[in-house]
All heavy atoms as an XYZ file, in Angstrom:
763
protein
N      53.165    115.658    -43.350
C      53.967    114.785    -42.540
C      55.423    114.956    -42.925
O      55.753    115.080    -44.094
C      53.518    113.336    -42.745
C      54.320    112.359    -41.931
C      54.038    112.179    -40.593
C      55.345    111.631    -42.489
C      54.770    111.291    -39.826
C      56.078    110.743    -41.741
C      55.790    110.569    -40.410
O      56.504    109.704    -39.659
N      56.327    114.898    -41.926
C      57.741    114.981    -42.241
C      58.540    114.033    -41.367
O      58.154    113.696    -40.262
C      58.258    116.404    -42.142
C      58.248    117.016    -40.769
C      57.153    117.487    -40.094
C      59.360    117.214    -39.914
N      57.517    117.970    -38.882
C      58.878    117.826    -38.733
C      60.722    116.965    -40.014
C      59.697    118.161    -37.680
C      61.543    117.306    -38.969
C      61.033    117.897    -37.817
N      59.679    113.600    -41.918
C      60.589    112.693    -41.228
C      61.755    113.535    -40.722
O      62.498    114.108    -41.522
C      61.092    111.592    -42.182
C      59.891    110.812    -42.733
C      62.088    110.679    -41.478
C      60.226    109.880    -43.866
N      61.922    113.664    -39.418
C      62.945    114.556    -38.859
C      64.363    114.283    -39.357
O      65.160    115.201    -39.474
C      62.839    114.322    -37.349
C      61.448    113.827    -37.140
C      61.113    113.042    -38.375
N      64.685    113.042    -39.667
C      66.051    112.721    -40.100
C      66.299    113.035    -41.567
O      67.410    112.892    -42.058
C      66.344    111.242    -39.842
O      65.444    110.441    -40.592
N      65.287    113.473    -42.277
C      65.427    113.775    -43.701
C      65.222    115.266    -43.937
O      64.096    115.769    -43.831
C      64.396    112.976    -44.503
O      64.365    113.414    -45.843
N      66.293    116.004    -44.301
C      66.126    117.436    -44.552
C      65.093    117.735    -45.648
O      64.299    118.660    -45.524
C      67.521    117.890    -44.980
C      68.450    116.873    -44.417
C      67.684    115.589    -44.408
N      65.095    116.960    -46.704
C      64.118    117.172    -47.770
C      62.698    116.989    -47.287
O      61.793    117.735    -47.655
N      62.500    116.009    -46.434
C      61.182    115.767    -45.875
C      60.757    116.927    -44.977
O      59.604    117.349    -44.999
C      61.185    114.456    -45.091
O      59.954    114.246    -44.465
N      61.714    117.440    -44.195
C      61.407    118.565    -43.305
C      61.022    119.807    -44.092
O      60.155    120.573    -43.678
C      62.606    118.859    -42.406
N      61.659    119.996    -45.245
C      61.382    121.181    -46.057
C      60.138    121.026    -46.932
O      59.382    121.972    -47.114
C      62.584    121.508    -46.950
C      63.835    121.993    -46.230
C      65.005    122.077    -47.202
C      63.582    123.343    -45.580
N      59.957    119.843    -47.488
C      58.910    119.674    -48.499
C      57.818    118.680    -48.112
O      56.855    118.512    -48.845
C      59.533    119.231    -49.825
C      60.614    120.151    -50.302
C      61.942    119.756    -50.271
C      60.312    121.435    -50.742
C      62.948    120.609    -50.694
C      61.311    122.296    -51.164
C      62.635    121.887    -51.137
N      58.000    118.021    -46.984
C      57.022    117.015    -46.581
C      57.314    115.684    -47.242
O      58.192    115.561    -48.085
N      56.572    114.668    -46.850
C      56.757    113.320    -47.368
C      55.401    112.766    -47.781
O      54.458    112.798    -46.999
C      57.385    112.410    -46.290
O      58.644    112.962    -45.917
C      57.585    111.002    -46.796
N      55.341    112.269    -48.987
C      54.099    111.642    -49.455
C      53.889    110.338    -48.702
O      54.808    109.527    -48.580
C      54.174    111.378    -50.948
N      52.709    110.146    -48.175
C      52.415    108.934    -47.425
C      51.679    107.888    -48.248
O      51.738    106.712    -47.943
C      51.567    109.261    -46.196
C      52.245    110.080    -45.124
C      51.273    110.375    -43.986
C      53.456    109.356    -44.580
N      50.963    108.313    -49.251
C      50.146    107.368    -50.009
C      50.248    107.651    -51.501
O      50.493    108.771    -51.923
C      48.657    107.426    -49.597
C      48.480    107.051    -48.152
C      48.057    108.777    -49.862
N      50.075    106.595    -52.277
C      49.963    106.750    -53.723
C      48.506    106.950    -54.114
O      48.199    107.696    -55.035
C      50.505    105.511    -54.442
C      52.008    105.367    -54.270
O      52.703    106.399    -54.275
O      52.472    104.231    -54.111
N      47.616    106.244    -53.427
C      46.177    106.348    -53.710
C      45.410    106.328    -52.402
O      45.826    105.712    -51.432
C      45.704    105.158    -54.555
C      46.202    105.102    -55.976
C      45.581    106.141    -56.886
N      44.145    106.104    -56.977
C      43.453    105.487    -57.917
N      44.063    104.845    -58.873
N      42.146    105.529    -57.924
N      44.265    106.970    -52.412
C      43.387    106.982    -51.244
C      41.978    106.727    -51.729
O      41.524    107.357    -52.683
C      43.466    108.336    -50.526
C      42.522    108.457    -49.373
C      42.827    107.876    -48.158
C      41.322    109.131    -49.514
C      41.953    107.970    -47.084
C      40.439    109.237    -48.444
C      40.762    108.650    -47.232
N      41.290    105.801    -51.106
C      39.906    105.498    -51.454
C      39.054    105.725    -50.210
O      39.236    105.050    -49.197
C      39.759    104.048    -51.929
C      40.546    103.758    -53.169
C      41.819    103.219    -53.088
C      40.024    104.039    -54.419
C      42.555    102.952    -54.225
C      40.744    103.776    -55.573
C      42.012    103.231    -55.473
N      38.163    106.678    -50.280
C      37.283    106.982    -49.158
C      36.117    106.009    -49.186
O      35.264    106.073    -50.069
C      36.763    108.422    -49.263
C      35.863    108.829    -48.126
C      36.631    108.952    -46.819
O      37.653    109.622    -46.769
N      36.147    108.308    -45.794
N      36.084    105.098    -48.240
C      34.982    104.144    -48.169
C      34.117    104.476    -46.956
O      34.556    105.165    -46.036
C      35.487    102.685    -48.098
C      36.295    102.333    -49.331
C      36.294    102.437    -46.841
N      32.905    103.961    -46.978
C      32.015    104.144    -45.831
C      32.621    103.486    -44.599
O      33.357    102.504    -44.712
C      30.658    103.481    -46.076
C      29.799    104.203    -47.039
N      28.796    103.577    -47.728
C      29.758    105.485    -47.455
C      28.170    104.433    -48.504
N      28.746    105.610    -48.361
N      32.267    104.008    -43.446
C      32.663    103.344    -42.206
C      32.099    101.930    -42.245
O      30.912    101.727    -42.495
C      32.123    104.102    -41.007
C      32.569    103.533    -39.694
C      32.116    104.380    -38.523
O      31.425    105.378    -38.676
N      32.503    103.975    -37.336
N      32.951    100.949    -42.055
C      32.532     99.552    -42.133
C      32.472     99.026    -43.554
O      32.108     97.874    -43.772
N      32.833     99.848    -44.537
C      32.761     99.434    -45.936
C      34.040     98.839    -46.487
O      34.106     98.479    -47.660
N      35.053     98.707    -45.631
C      36.335     98.215    -46.118
C      36.252     96.790    -46.640
O      36.842     96.457    -47.670
C      37.425     98.346    -45.054
C      37.052     97.739    -43.712
O      35.857     97.447    -43.484
O      37.955     97.572    -42.883
N      35.494     95.923    -45.976
C      35.387     94.542    -46.434
C      34.698     94.465    -47.793
O      35.134     93.716    -48.677
C      34.648     93.686    -45.406
C      34.569     92.200    -45.728
C      35.962     91.611    -45.904
C      33.816     91.468    -44.641
N      33.658     95.249    -47.996
C      32.979     95.266    -49.297
C      33.930     95.769    -50.377
O      33.968     95.231    -51.487
C      31.729     96.139    -49.229
N      34.721     96.793    -50.052
C      35.703     97.317    -51.012
C      36.710     96.228    -51.373
O      36.976     95.988    -52.557
C      36.416     98.536    -50.423
C      37.368     99.194    -51.369
C      36.919    100.151    -52.269
C      38.712     98.871    -51.375
C      37.796    100.761    -53.154
C      39.597     99.470    -52.250
C      39.135    100.427    -53.145
N      37.242     95.544    -50.373
C      38.234     94.503    -50.640
C      37.624     93.303    -51.361
O      38.291     92.678    -52.195
C      38.907     94.080    -49.342
C      39.796     95.156    -48.716
C      40.307     94.712    -47.352
C      40.948     95.524    -49.631
N      36.363     93.004    -51.094
C      35.679     91.938    -51.848
C      35.567     92.324    -53.322
O      35.779     91.487    -54.203
C      34.300     91.641    -51.261
S      34.369     90.673    -49.745
N      35.251     93.585    -53.587
C      35.201     94.042    -54.969
C      36.565     93.955    -55.636
O      36.681     93.560    -56.808
N      37.608     94.290    -54.909
C      38.971     94.200    -55.448
C      39.310     92.743    -55.756
O      39.821     92.426    -56.835
C      39.992     94.821    -54.470
C      41.419     94.551    -54.916
C      39.745     96.324    -54.336
N      39.000     91.846    -54.823
C      39.265     90.419    -55.070
C      38.459     89.904    -56.249
O      38.956     89.124    -57.064
C      38.953     89.602    -53.818
C      39.995     89.751    -52.740
S      39.752     88.612    -51.359
C      38.342     89.369    -50.545
N      37.220     90.333    -56.340
C      36.359     89.917    -57.444
C      36.986     90.338    -58.781
O      37.032     89.560    -59.736
C      34.980     90.553    -57.249
C      33.871     90.071    -58.140
C      32.568     90.732    -57.671
C      31.399     90.368    -58.515
N      30.752     89.135    -58.084
N      37.505     91.561    -58.823
C      38.146     92.060    -60.039
C      39.441     91.311    -60.324
O      39.727     90.970    -61.484
C      38.411     93.562    -59.912
N      40.239     91.048    -59.308
C      41.493     90.313    -59.507
C      41.229     88.905    -60.030
O      41.925     88.434    -60.938
C      42.287     90.253    -58.199
C      42.947     91.543    -57.763
C      43.458     91.433    -56.332
C      44.078     91.928    -58.710
N      40.226     88.250    -59.471
C      39.874     86.905    -59.949
C      39.406     86.939    -61.396
O      39.783     86.083    -62.200
C      38.801     86.287    -59.052
C      39.284     85.825    -57.683
C      38.103     85.550    -56.761
C      40.154     84.588    -57.814
N      38.590     87.919    -61.744
C      38.087     88.031    -63.120
C      39.219     88.253    -64.121
O      39.152     87.789    -65.253
C      37.072     89.171    -63.212
N      40.273     88.946    -63.694
C      41.410     89.228    -64.568
C      42.423     88.088    -64.596
O      43.348     88.094    -65.391
C      42.135     90.495    -64.097
C      41.367     91.770    -64.308
C      42.013     92.898    -63.505
N      41.444     94.197    -63.770
C      40.237     94.596    -63.416
N      39.442     93.767    -62.793
N      39.814     95.806    -63.684
N      42.276     87.144    -63.672
C      43.292     86.099    -63.554
C      44.610     86.669    -63.057
O      45.676     86.118    -63.328
N      44.542     87.766    -62.322
C      45.737     88.485    -61.873
C      46.156     88.011    -60.488
O      46.194     88.781    -59.530
C      45.462     89.984    -61.876
N      46.436     86.721    -60.388
C      46.793     86.126    -59.105
C      48.083     85.334    -59.240
O      48.412     84.837    -60.316
C      45.669     85.184    -58.648
C      44.288     85.805    -58.522
C      43.246     84.722    -58.328
C      44.261     86.797    -57.382
N      48.776     85.193    -58.154
C      49.984     84.368    -58.110
C      49.541     82.936    -57.827
O      49.411     82.518    -56.689
C      50.923     84.905    -57.027
C      52.241     84.146    -56.953
O      52.334     83.019    -57.493
O      53.177     84.694    -56.352
N      49.254     82.190    -58.887
C      48.698     80.842    -58.749
C      49.595     79.945    -57.910
O      49.117     79.161    -57.098
C      48.520     80.189    -60.130
C      47.443     80.790    -60.959
C      46.006     80.476    -60.620
N      45.732     79.617    -59.522
C      44.725     79.818    -58.646
N      43.916     80.842    -58.775
N      44.505     78.994    -57.668
N      50.892     80.014    -58.119
C      51.807     79.141    -57.382
C      51.700     79.397    -55.874
O      51.632     78.466    -55.086
C      53.233     79.349    -57.882
C      54.140     78.196    -57.601
C      55.405     78.273    -58.372
N      56.083     79.534    -58.055
C      57.178     79.945    -58.636
N      57.727     79.222    -59.569
N      57.744     81.091    -58.300
N      51.671     80.680    -55.490
C      51.542     81.020    -54.076
C      50.205     80.548    -53.524
O      50.136     79.903    -52.469
C      51.690     82.527    -53.875
C      51.520     82.953    -52.445
C      52.599     82.933    -51.574
C      50.284     83.344    -51.963
C      52.440     83.308    -50.246
C      50.116     83.723    -50.639
C      51.199     83.698    -49.783
N      49.135     80.865    -54.220
C      47.794     80.503    -53.741
C      47.647     78.995    -53.611
O      47.162     78.484    -52.596
C      46.710     81.098    -54.666
C      46.696     82.614    -54.516
C      45.342     80.497    -54.355
C      45.860     83.319    -55.535
N      48.088     78.260    -54.630
C      47.940     76.808    -54.607
C      48.785     76.150    -53.522
O      48.383     75.139    -52.952
C      48.292     76.214    -55.969
C      47.304     76.616    -57.052
O      46.181     77.065    -56.715
O      47.662     76.508    -58.246
N      49.937     76.725    -53.201
C      50.821     76.088    -52.232
C      50.606     76.556    -50.794
O      51.012     75.879    -49.858
C      52.286     76.306    -52.621
O      52.647     77.672    -52.486
N      49.955     77.712    -50.598
C      49.913     78.268    -49.246
C      48.532     78.666    -48.744
O      48.426     79.267    -47.677
C      50.825     79.486    -49.195
C      52.281     79.096    -49.381
C      53.185     80.204    -48.958
N      54.557     79.768    -48.935
C      55.436     79.994    -49.901
N      55.074     80.653    -50.972
N      56.671     79.570    -49.774
N      47.501     78.391    -49.501
C      46.168     78.780    -49.039
C      45.176     77.634    -49.201
O      45.424     76.672    -49.934
C      45.638     80.013    -49.803
O      45.387     79.650    -51.164
C      46.609     81.169    -49.752
N      44.074     77.750    -48.519
C      42.961     76.815    -48.665
C      41.678     77.638    -48.764
O      41.626     78.787    -48.325
C      42.861     75.823    -47.481
C      44.079     74.919    -47.422
C      42.679     76.551    -46.162
N      40.660     77.063    -49.340
C      39.350     77.706    -49.353
C      39.079     78.625    -50.531
O      38.112     79.396    -50.496
N      39.881     78.547    -51.575
C      39.661     79.450    -52.709
C      38.304     79.223    -53.367
O      37.637     80.179    -53.760
C      40.772     79.313    -53.751
C      40.599     80.290    -54.893
C      41.632     80.129    -55.999
O      42.571     79.338    -55.848
O      41.457     80.799    -57.024
N      37.885     77.982    -53.463
C      36.587     77.700    -54.093
C      35.451     78.367    -53.315
O      34.536     78.954    -53.908
C      36.354     76.197    -54.194
N      35.523     78.317    -52.001
C      34.500     78.962    -51.171
C      34.559     80.481    -51.330
O      33.517     81.140    -51.381
C      34.680     78.569    -49.711
N      35.766     81.026    -51.410
C      35.910     82.470    -51.626
C      35.291     82.864    -52.960
O      34.529     83.833    -53.035
C      37.379     82.884    -51.585
C      37.648     84.337    -51.980
C      37.029     85.300    -50.976
C      39.139     84.577    -52.135
N      35.611     82.122    -54.004
C      35.053     82.426    -55.329
C      33.524     82.371    -55.302
O      32.860     83.234    -55.859
C      35.593     81.470    -56.389
C      37.012     81.756    -56.801
C      37.484     80.731    -57.847
N      38.831     80.977    -58.242
C      39.192     81.735    -59.281
N      38.265     82.319    -60.018
N      40.462     81.895    -59.585
N      32.979     81.358    -54.653
C      31.518     81.224    -54.575
C      30.911     82.410    -53.829
O      29.884     82.957    -54.249
C      31.145     79.914    -53.895
N      31.554     82.812    -52.754
C      31.056     83.955    -51.986
C      31.107     85.229    -52.822
O      30.152     86.015    -52.833
C      31.888     84.122    -50.718
O      31.515     85.298    -50.039
N      32.205     85.443    -53.522
C      32.332     86.653    -54.344
C      31.364     86.643    -55.519
O      30.816     87.683    -55.881
C      33.771     86.815    -54.831
C      34.808     87.089    -53.735
C      36.219     87.041    -54.318
C      34.548     88.401    -53.041
N      31.159     85.467    -56.112
C      30.202     85.363    -57.221
C      28.792     85.732    -56.774
O      27.999     86.250    -57.565
C      30.199     83.948    -57.807
C      31.437     83.643    -58.635
O      32.167     84.596    -59.007
O      31.694     82.449    -58.886
N      28.478     85.478    -55.509
C      27.144     85.770    -54.982
C      26.957     87.247    -54.637
O      25.839     87.675    -54.346
C      26.882     84.910    -53.741
N      28.038     88.016    -54.671
C      27.969     89.435    -54.318
C      27.905     90.277    -55.598
O      28.843     90.293    -56.382
C      29.194     89.835    -53.486
C      29.267     89.085    -52.167
C      30.496     89.436    -51.378
O      30.758     90.605    -51.135
N      31.243     88.424    -50.975
N      26.805     90.970    -55.781
C      26.602     91.797    -56.976
C      27.372     93.113    -56.832
O      27.480     93.668    -55.735
C      25.118     92.085    -57.168
N      27.876     93.600    -57.945
C      28.630     94.857    -57.931
C      27.842     96.012    -57.326
O      28.398     96.768    -56.517
C      29.113     95.207    -59.341
C      30.348     94.462    -59.730
C      30.454     93.445    -60.636
C      31.673     94.672    -59.220
N      31.744     93.005    -60.713
C      32.521     93.747    -59.860
C      32.218     95.540    -58.280
C      33.893     93.680    -59.585
C      33.570     95.479    -58.012
C      34.400     94.556    -58.666
N      26.562     96.194    -57.671
C      25.831     97.318    -57.054
C      25.781     97.229    -55.528
O      25.859     98.250    -54.842
C      24.437     97.218    -57.671
C      24.651     96.528    -58.982
C      25.751     95.547    -58.717
N      25.670     96.003    -54.999
C      25.666     95.836    -53.549
C      27.025     96.186    -52.954
O      27.108     96.849    -51.915
C      25.294     94.397    -53.167
C      23.863     94.055    -53.550
O      23.016     94.980    -53.618
O      23.587     92.866    -53.784
N      28.092     95.738    -53.600
C      29.429     96.061    -53.112
C      29.675     97.564    -53.141
O      30.243     98.126    -52.201
C      30.490     95.323    -53.929
C      30.526     93.807    -53.752
C      31.473     93.164    -54.772
C      30.923     93.438    -52.338
N      29.231     98.221    -54.209
C      29.396     99.679    -54.311
C      28.638    100.392    -53.185
O      29.170    101.308    -52.554
C      28.889    100.179    -55.668
C      29.785     99.785    -56.819
C      29.216    100.228    -58.144
O      28.088     99.786    -58.485
O      29.877    101.015    -58.831
N      27.413     99.969    -52.957
C      26.588    100.596    -51.922
C      27.206    100.403    -50.546
O      27.334    101.335    -49.752
C      25.173    100.018    -51.972
C      24.221    100.580    -50.922
C      22.832     99.960    -51.022
N      22.818     98.509    -51.079
C      23.022     97.695    -50.043
N      23.246     98.203    -48.844
N      22.986     96.385    -50.189
N      27.625     99.189    -50.255
C      28.198     98.894    -48.936
C      29.562     99.568    -48.739
O      29.868    100.045    -47.649
C      28.331     97.384    -48.750
C      27.019     96.615    -48.631
C      27.256     95.120    -48.736
C      26.322     96.955    -47.323
N      30.362     99.596    -49.785
C      31.704    100.185    -49.685
C      31.661    101.703    -49.694
O      32.523    102.351    -49.112
C      32.586     99.691    -50.824
N      30.684    102.255    -50.394
C      30.674    103.705    -50.582
C      31.698    104.121    -51.616
O      32.187    105.250    -51.606
N      32.041    103.204    -52.492
C      33.007    103.454    -53.564
C      32.452    102.857    -54.851
O      31.590    101.978    -54.812
C      34.355    102.811    -53.226
N      32.948    103.324    -55.960
C      32.457    102.833    -57.249
C      33.191    101.555    -57.665
O      34.294    101.272    -57.201
C      32.666    103.879    -58.352
O      34.070    104.073    -58.546
C      31.992    105.206    -57.995
N      32.551    100.847    -58.554
C      33.198     99.667    -59.149
C      34.492    100.093    -59.827
O      35.497     99.384    -59.742
C      32.238     99.008    -60.146
C      32.830     97.805    -60.827
C      31.837     97.141    -61.751
N      32.438     96.007    -62.428
C      31.758     95.136    -63.161
N      30.444     95.268    -63.295
N      32.376     94.129    -63.732
N      34.471    101.243    -60.481
C      35.678    101.735    -61.151
C      36.821    101.932    -60.153
O      37.979    101.632    -60.467
C      35.377    103.032    -61.896
N      36.504    102.437    -58.953
C      37.535    102.585    -57.923
C      38.107    101.227    -57.521
O      39.329    101.067    -57.393
C      36.969    103.258    -56.669
C      36.791    104.759    -56.820
O      37.408    105.356    -57.730
O      36.018    105.334    -56.027
N      37.234    100.264    -57.301
C      37.688     98.932    -56.894
C      38.515     98.282    -57.990
O      39.546     97.656    -57.726
C      36.494     98.062    -56.509
C      35.793     98.537    -55.242
S      34.388     97.507    -54.788
C      33.039     98.676    -55.003
N      38.088     98.456    -59.238
C      38.840     97.887    -60.355
C      40.171     98.610    -60.552
O      41.178     97.976    -60.880
C      37.991     97.905    -61.617
C      36.854     96.895    -61.537
C      36.004     96.826    -62.793
O      36.002     97.798    -63.581
O      35.345     95.790    -62.977
N      40.205     99.910    -60.315
C      41.463    100.658    -60.420
C      42.456    100.168    -59.371
O      43.648     99.990    -59.656
C      41.211    102.162    -60.262
N      41.964     99.926    -58.163
C      42.856     99.415    -57.123
C      43.310     97.997    -57.459
O      44.471     97.638    -57.243
C      42.172     99.473    -55.765
C      43.079     99.082    -54.639
C      44.264     99.773    -54.415
C      42.752     98.047    -53.796
C      45.108     99.423    -53.372
C      43.584     97.690    -52.756
C      44.770     98.376    -52.541
N      42.419     97.184    -58.005
C      42.789     95.833    -58.425
C      43.883     95.896    -59.484
O      44.844     95.114    -59.449
C      41.565     95.084    -58.952
N      43.758     96.833    -60.428
C      44.792     96.993    -61.458
C      46.133     97.337    -60.831
O      47.171     96.805    -61.231
C      44.398     98.080    -62.456
C      43.239     97.681    -63.353
O      42.982     96.462    -63.499
O      42.583     98.585    -63.903
N      46.118     98.243    -59.851
C      47.368     98.622    -59.183
C      47.965     97.438    -58.430
O      49.176     97.226    -58.461
C      47.135     99.799    -58.240
C      46.865    101.084    -58.993
C      46.809    102.294    -58.083
O      47.552    102.315    -57.069
O      46.036    103.197    -58.378
N      47.124     96.665    -57.767
C      47.613     95.479    -57.051
C      48.202     94.468    -58.024
O      49.235     93.857    -57.741
C      46.480     94.834    -56.255
S      45.947     95.788    -54.822
N      47.549     94.290    -59.153
C      48.021     93.321    -60.143
C      49.394     93.717    -60.697
O      50.211     92.849    -60.999
C      47.004     93.194    -61.274
N      49.652     95.016    -60.805
C      50.930     95.489    -61.345
C      52.044     95.531    -60.298
O      53.221     95.512    -60.640
C      50.769     96.885    -61.932
C      50.028     96.941    -63.242
C      50.129     98.307    -63.888
N      49.699     99.388    -63.025
C      48.459     99.867    -62.953
N      47.525     99.330    -63.700
N      48.151    100.864    -62.155
N      51.676     95.593    -59.035
C      52.665     95.799    -57.973
C      53.406     94.509    -57.626
O      52.819     93.435    -57.584
C      51.965     96.329    -56.726
N      54.688     94.670    -57.374
C      55.471     93.552    -56.867
C      55.142     93.310    -55.398
O      55.078     92.182    -54.923
C      56.962     93.817    -57.045
C      57.834     92.711    -56.565
C      59.299     93.010    -56.793
C      60.147     91.885    -56.251
N      61.567     92.167    -56.338
N      54.937     94.408    -54.647
C      54.522     94.335    -53.258
C      53.790     95.616    -52.899
O      53.808     96.574    -53.669
C      55.713     94.096    -52.311
C      56.839     95.066    -52.569
O      56.614     96.256    -52.760
N      58.054     94.580    -52.575
N      53.129     95.604    -51.762
C      52.340     96.768    -51.361
C      52.130     96.773    -49.852
O      52.267     95.734    -49.200
C      50.978     96.752    -52.053
N      51.810     97.929    -49.332
C      51.421     98.077    -47.938
C      50.035     98.711    -47.941
O      49.836     99.756    -48.547
C      52.417     98.971    -47.170
C      51.917     99.215    -45.751
C      53.798     98.355    -47.173
N      49.099     98.064    -47.287
C      47.736     98.575    -47.202
C      47.517     99.080    -45.782
O      47.814     98.384    -44.820
C      46.705     97.501    -47.516
C      46.893     96.732    -48.822
C      45.817     95.682    -48.957
C      46.903     97.679    -49.996
N      46.991    100.277    -45.662
C      46.732    100.864    -44.353
C      45.279    101.337    -44.337
O      44.847    102.043    -45.238
C      47.673    102.058    -44.076
C      47.382    102.663    -42.719
C      49.119    101.616    -44.189
N      44.538    100.943    -43.298
C      43.192    101.445    -43.140
C      42.825    101.487    -41.690
O      43.451    100.927    -40.850
C      42.177    100.648    -43.959
C      41.853     99.285    -43.483
C      40.801     98.929    -42.687
C      42.552     98.067    -43.761
N      40.795     97.575    -42.461
C      41.870     97.030    -43.102
C      43.672     97.743    -44.486
C      42.285     95.711    -43.166
C      44.075     96.443    -44.541
C      43.382     95.445    -43.890
């Protein structure tokens, strides 16, 4: 991919992604559930934002607790390690853009 207004991009291309996770068709929700499960386990959440701007966290936690890692891996077509690696990246990032 290249950006026409950027000579460097035209010559060398432009990186579009930092990471890519190949999930099964329809497996994106299972992948994201695994990521949320990992983020919750790490306590890697913006508590102030969640407490002031969201509802239903208890129900989300209960739903995620009921989902076993092997099931999430099977449905997502990705490993637990992949989901945890993405959770780690999300936890470290100030902001992100997710495309799927």
